[in-house]
C-alpha positions as CSV (number, residue, x, y, z in Angstrom):
1,M,-0.1,-0.2,0.2
2,S,0.9,3.8,-0.6
3,A,0.7,7.6,-0.8
4,A,1.5,10.7,-2.3
5,S,3.7,13.7,-2.2
6,F,4.0,16.6,-4.4
7,P,6.7,18.3,-5.4
8,A,6.3,21.9,-7.7
9,A,6.0,20.6,-11.0
10,S,7.1,18.6,-14.2
11,S,10.3,18.2,-16.1
12,R,10.5,17.7,-20.3
13,H,12.2,14.6,-21.7
14,R,13.2,13.7,-25.1
15,S,13.1,10.5,-27.0
16,S,12.5,9.2,-30.2
17,S,11.9,5.1,-29.1
18,R,11.7,5.6,-25.2
19,A,9.9,6.9,-22.9
20,S,8.5,6.3,-19.5
21,S,4.6,5.1,-18.5
22,A,2.2,5.9,-16.3
23,A,0.4,2.7,-16.6
24,A,3.0,0.3,-17.8
25,S,6.2,1.0,-15.5
26,S,4.9,0.3,-11.9
27,T,4.6,-3.5,-10.3
28,A,1.7,-5.2,-10.2
29,A,1.2,-3.7,-6.7
30,R,-1.2,-1.4,-5.9
31,T,0.5,2.3,-5.7
32,S,0.3,5.8,-5.5
33,I,1.9,8.9,-7.3
34,R,4.6,11.3,-6.6
35,L,5.3,14.3,-8.7
36,G,8.9,16.0,-10.8
37,T,10.4,18.9,-11.2
38,P,11.2,21.2,-14.0
39,A,13.6,20.8,-16.8
40,D,14.2,21.9,-20.6
41,P,11.7,23.8,-22.3
42,P,8.4,23.4,-24.2
43,C,8.1,24.0,-28.0
44,A,6.8,27.6,-28.8
45,R,4.4,26.3,-30.7
46,C,3.7,23.0,-31.6
47,A,2.6,22.0,-35.3
48,P,-0.1,19.4,-36.0
49,R,1.1,16.0,-37.0
50,T,1.8,15.3,-40.7
51,S,1.5,11.5,-40.3
52,P,-1.2,9.3,-38.4
53,S,1.2,7.1,-35.8
54,A,0.1,4.9,-32.5
55,V,2.4,4.6,-29.8
56,T,1.9,1.6,-26.8
57,A,3.8,1.5,-23.8
58,T,4.7,-1.2,-22.2
59,R,7.5,-2.8,-19.2
60,S,10.8,-3.1,-20.9
61,G,10.9,-6.5,-22.1
62,R,7.5,-7.3,-22.5
63,A,5.5,-7.3,-25.7
64,A,3.1,-5.0,-26.7
65,T,-0.5,-5.7,-26.7
66,S,-3.3,-4.7,-29.4
67,A,-3.8,-1.4,-26.7
68,S,-2.6,1.6,-27.3
69,A,-1.7,4.8,-25.7
70,S,-2.6,8.5,-25.8
71,S,-0.9,10.4,-28.4
72,S,-0.1,12.7,-25.9
73,P,-0.6,10.8,-22.3
74,P,-0.5,14.1,-19.3
75,T,1.2,11.8,-16.9
76,T,4.3,9.2,-17.0
77,A,5.4,7.1,-13.9
78,K,7.8,4.9,-12.7
79,S,8.6,2.2,-9.9
80,R,12.2,2.1,-8.3
81,N,13.1,-1.1,-9.9
82,T,11.0,-1.3,-12.9
83,Q,11.3,0.3,-17.0
84,A,9.3,1.2,-19.2
85,T,9.1,1.3,-23.1
86,A,7.6,3.0,-26.0
87,R,7.0,1.5,-29.4
88,T,5.8,3.6,-31.3
89,T,4.7,2.4,-35.1
90,S,4.8,5.9,-37.8
91,A,5.4,6.0,-41.7
92,V,8.1,8.5,-40.7
93,P,10.7,8.7,-38.0
94,R,9.8,11.1,-35.4
95,T,10.8,12.9,-31.9
96,S,8.3,12.8,-29.1
97,P,8.2,15.4,-26.4
98,A,7.3,13.5,-23.1
99,D,6.7,15.9,-19.9
100,F,7.9,14.1,-16.8
101,V,5.2,14.5,-13.6
102,G,5.0,11.9,-11.6
103,F,5.1,7.9,-10.4
104,Y,3.8,5.3,-8.8
105,Q,5.6,3.5,-5.9
106,P,4.7,1.4,-2.8
107,N,4.2,2.6,0.6
108,I,5.3,6.4,-0.1
109,G,2.3,9.9,-1.2
110,E,-0.9,10.0,-1.3
111,R,-3.8,8.1,-2.2
112,F,-6.5,8.9,-4.8
113,S,-10.6,9.8,-4.7
114,P,-12.3,10.0,-8.2
115,I,-15.0,12.1,-8.9
116,T,-18.5,12.4,-10.7
117,P,-16.8,14.7,-13.3
118,A,-16.7,18.5,-12.5
119,R,-16.9,21.8,-14.2
120,V,-14.2,23.7,-12.5
121,A,-13.8,26.5,-14.8
122,D,-14.8,27.5,-18.0
123,T,-13.4,30.9,-19.9
124,R,-16.3,31.0,-22.1
125,T,-18.6,31.5,-19.6
126,A,-16.3,33.5,-16.8
127,G,-13.3,35.7,-17.1
128,G,-13.0,35.3,-21.0
129,P,-10.3,33.9,-23.6
130,L,-6.5,33.5,-21.5
131,G,-4.4,35.7,-23.3
132,G,-1.0,34.6,-24.8
133,G,1.7,35.8,-22.4
134,Q,-1.5,36.3,-19.6
135,T,-1.8,34.2,-16.7
136,R,-5.1,33.2,-14.8
137,T,-5.6,31.6,-10.8
138,V,-8.9,28.9,-10.7
139,K,-10.3,27.3,-7.7
140,V,-9.4,24.0,-7.8
141,A,-9.5,22.8,-3.9
142,G,-12.0,23.4,-1.3
143,V,-14.9,23.2,-4.6
144,N,-17.0,20.6,-6.1
145,G,-16.6,17.8,-3.8
146,I,-12.8,18.4,-3.5
147,P,-11.4,19.1,-0.3
148,A,-9.3,22.2,0.8
149,D,-6.7,20.3,1.6
150,A,-5.9,18.0,-1.6
151,T,-2.8,18.0,-2.7
152,A,-2.9,17.6,-6.2
153,V,-5.9,17.7,-8.6
154,A,-6.7,15.3,-11.8
155,L,-8.3,17.4,-14.6
156,N,-9.3,17.5,-18.1
157,L,-8.2,20.6,-19.9
158,T,-9.7,21.6,-23.0
159,G,-8.8,24.4,-25.7
160,T,-11.0,26.0,-28.0
161,G,-11.6,29.1,-29.9
162,A,-7.7,29.3,-30.1
163,T,-6.3,31.5,-32.7
164,E,-2.7,30.6,-33.4
165,Q,-1.2,27.2,-32.6
166,A,-0.3,27.4,-29.3
167,H,0.4,25.7,-25.7
168,V,-1.5,26.0,-22.5
169,I,0.3,25.1,-18.9
170,A,-1.7,24.2,-15.5
171,Y,0.6,24.1,-12.7
172,P,0.5,25.9,-8.7
173,D,2.7,28.3,-7.8
174,P,2.0,31.3,-10.1
175,A,5.6,32.6,-9.6
176,K,7.0,29.3,-10.9
177,R,5.9,28.8,-14.0
178,P,7.6,25.6,-15.1
179,A,8.7,24.9,-18.7
180,T,6.3,22.2,-20.0
181,S,2.5,21.6,-21.7
182,N,-0.6,20.2,-20.7
183,L,-2.3,20.7,-23.8
184,N,-1.2,22.5,-27.3
185,V,-4.4,24.3,-28.7
186,E,-4.9,25.2,-32.9
187,P,-7.7,27.3,-34.5
188,G,-10.5,25.5,-35.4
189,K,-10.0,22.2,-33.0
190,D,-11.1,21.3,-29.8
191,K,-8.3,19.6,-28.2
192,S,-8.6,18.2,-24.8
193,N,-5.5,16.5,-22.4
194,Q,-5.7,15.2,-18.9
195,A,-2.9,16.7,-16.2
196,I,-2.2,15.8,-12.6
197,V,-1.5,19.1,-11.0
198,P,-0.1,20.2,-7.7
199,V,-3.1,22.6,-5.7
200,G,-1.1,25.5,-5.0
201,P,-2.0,28.4,-2.6
202,N,-5.1,29.2,-1.3
203,G,-6.5,25.7,-3.4
204,T,-5.9,27.5,-6.7
205,I,-3.8,26.5,-10.2
206,T,-2.4,29.1,-12.5
207,L,-2.7,28.6,-16.3
208,Y,-1.2,30.1,-18.9
209,T,-0.6,29.9,-22.8
210,N,1.9,31.3,-24.5
211,S,0.8,32.6,-27.5
212,G,-2.3,34.0,-30.1
213,S,-5.8,33.5,-27.7
214,T,-7.8,30.6,-26.2
215,H,-10.6,29.7,-24.1
216,V,-10.4,27.0,-21.4
217,I,-11.8,24.5,-19.9
218,L,-11.3,22.7,-16.9
219,D,-13.3,19.6,-15.9
220,A,-11.8,17.6,-12.5
221,V,-12.1,13.6,-12.2
222,G,-10.6,13.3,-8.5
223,Y,-7.6,14.3,-5.9
224,Y,-5.0,13.6,-4.0
225,G,-4.6,14.1,-0.7
226,K,-5.0,13.1,2.6
227,D,-8.4,11.7,3.0
228,G,-7.5,10.2,-0.7
229,K,-9.1,6.3,-0.5
230,A,-8.1,4.2,-3.4
231,L,-4.6,3.1,-4.1
232,F,-3.3,2.3,-7.9
233,T,-2.8,-1.4,-9.7
234,P,-1.2,-0.7,-13.1
235,V,-1.8,-3.4,-15.7
236,V,-0.3,-4.9,-18.7
237,P,-2.9,-2.1,-21.3
238,K,-6.1,-4.1,-22.0
239,R,-8.9,-3.4,-25.2
240,L,-12.0,-3.7,-23.2
241,A,-14.1,-2.7,-26.3
242,D,-13.8,-1.5,-29.6
243,T,-17.2,-0.1,-32.0
244,R,-15.6,-1.1,-35.2
245,S,-16.4,-4.8,-34.0
246,T,-20.3,-4.0,-33.2
247,G,-20.7,-0.3,-34.4
248,K,-20.5,3.4,-34.3
249,L,-21.7,5.2,-31.2
250,A,-24.4,7.1,-32.4
251,P,-25.2,10.7,-31.3
252,G,-26.7,11.0,-27.6
253,A,-25.9,7.5,-27.1
254,I,-24.3,5.4,-24.4
255,T,-22.1,2.5,-24.7
256,N,-21.3,0.1,-21.3
257,I,-17.9,-1.0,-21.1
258,S,-17.1,-3.9,-19.0
259,G,-14.4,-6.0,-17.7
260,L,-13.0,-4.4,-14.2
261,P,-12.5,-5.7,-11.4
262,A,-15.4,-5.4,-9.2
263,N,-14.3,-3.8,-6.6
264,S,-12.2,-1.2,-8.5
265,V,-13.9,2.6,-7.3
266,G,-11.6,4.5,-10.6
267,A,-10.1,3.2,-13.8
268,V,-7.2,4.7,-15.8
269,L,-8.5,4.0,-19.6
270,N,-6.9,5.0,-22.8
271,L,-10.0,6.3,-25.1
272,T,-10.2,6.7,-28.2
273,A,-12.2,8.2,-31.1
274,T,-12.3,7.4,-34.7
275,D,-13.7,7.4,-37.9
276,T,-16.0,11.2,-36.5
277,T,-17.9,13.1,-39.2
278,D,-18.7,16.0,-36.8
279,P,-17.2,18.0,-33.5
280,G,-18.5,16.4,-31.0
281,F,-16.9,15.2,-27.2
282,L,-17.0,12.0,-25.2
283,T,-17.7,11.8,-21.5
284,A,-17.1,8.7,-19.4
285,Y,-18.2,8.6,-16.2
286,A,-19.4,5.9,-13.4
287,F,-21.7,3.0,-14.7
288,G,-25.3,4.2,-13.5
289,A,-24.2,7.8,-12.3
290,T,-25.7,10.9,-13.5
291,R,-24.0,12.4,-16.4
292,T,-22.5,15.8,-16.2
293,D,-21.6,18.3,-18.4
294,A,-17.9,17.3,-18.4
295,S,-16.0,15.9,-21.2
296,S,-13.0,13.6,-21.3
297,L,-12.6,14.1,-25.0
298,N,-13.1,16.4,-28.0
299,T,-14.0,14.4,-31.6
300,I,-12.6,15.6,-34.1
301,P,-13.6,14.7,-38.0
302,G,-10.9,12.9,-39.9
303,R,-8.8,12.5,-37.1
304,T,-8.3,9.6,-34.7
305,V,-8.2,11.4,-31.2
306,P,-6.9,9.5,-28.1
307,N,-6.8,10.9,-24.3
308,H,-5.8,9.8,-21.2
309,V,-8.8,9.4,-19.2
310,T,-9.4,8.6,-15.3
311,T,-13.2,7.9,-14.2
312,P,-14.8,6.9,-11.5
313,V,-15.9,3.0,-11.4
314,T,-19.4,1.4,-10.2
315,D,-20.2,-2.3,-10.3
316,G,-16.8,-3.2,-12.8
317,K,-18.3,-1.0,-15.1
318,V,-18.0,2.6,-17.0
319,T,-20.2,4.4,-19.2
320,V,-19.1,6.4,-22.1
321,F,-21.3,9.0,-23.5
322,N,-22.1,10.5,-27.5
323,S,-22.6,13.9,-27.6
324,Y,-25.2,14.7,-30.1
325,G,-21.8,15.9,-32.8
326,G,-21.8,12.9,-34.8
327,P,-21.6,9.4,-35.0
328,N,-18.1,8.1,-33.7
329,H,-16.4,4.6,-33.0
330,V,-14.9,4.0,-29.5
331,I,-11.8,2.1,-28.2
332,T,-11.9,1.4,-24.7
333,D,-7.7,0.1,-23.4
334,L,-7.4,-0.6,-19.8
335,L,-4.3,0.8,-18.3
336,G,-5.2,0.4,-14.7
337,H,-7.9,0.4,-11.9
338,F,-7.8,2.1,-8.5
339,T,-9.0,0.2,-5.2
340,K,-9.9,1.2,-1.7
341,G,-7.1,0.4,0.5
């Protein structure tokens, strides 16, 4: 059993064939998270991909499975005695930036509590777009069921209405902005990514974008803290569901995903939308729970879009909702789960 501690922020590592993975780099023991510290700066602007690729993270020496990992995972993880590798298939060679934000290991750190996804900030309705070179403080602890003494929050960040290609950084101390990025935005596309962010002064975090302007939406999916209830168990990536064999998920429809341990209270998934016809979003939430307005992934026509998703679990199941944008194929891969302990 274990818990987690949270240094200031994250650091960047660059690799063409190897990277740390949050889901696959720990032992089968239940673990908790520790966060890292900053290193070298991000690219000023991140251009869209020119060719498709797939990244699968595995423990070193273990064969890859058919499950895929998010193209831009927000967290990486490493235990004391294991190493992870990332296997990349692509039409052209590429170098992939990877930002290290923490690692799981037994018996140290804070436990995690998943929550029903809750919207904590939306600049479309309050404050207006975040401008280039500007910062915005957001209250994340002491609200929406997250206790005031939470040490870190798990968030889904979404950028929309961007005027330029740029990046967004979420970080705890407004005086110490890290040289990493949590989300890359581009005009005409709604883009999302999940991040684990340490909590700063007075239960807040700070948002920054480097160029142009963009609206930013923050949905909380859980927190780490002294009253955290669950420990993480990583698994070899496992495919739970794939609608390409059963038919697209229609607009406004849901699909229930089973195959999780019955005693799980939360799951870490790689959720992928593909063969999309219209912009929209997917929301993952606990089976049987009331769906909120929060989103887990934004769909883009003509693109295959993955995202790292943390969600509560009920009776070994989660539910995925497709918004009214258009039909999508949805692929769900399990990376690990949380159980009380």
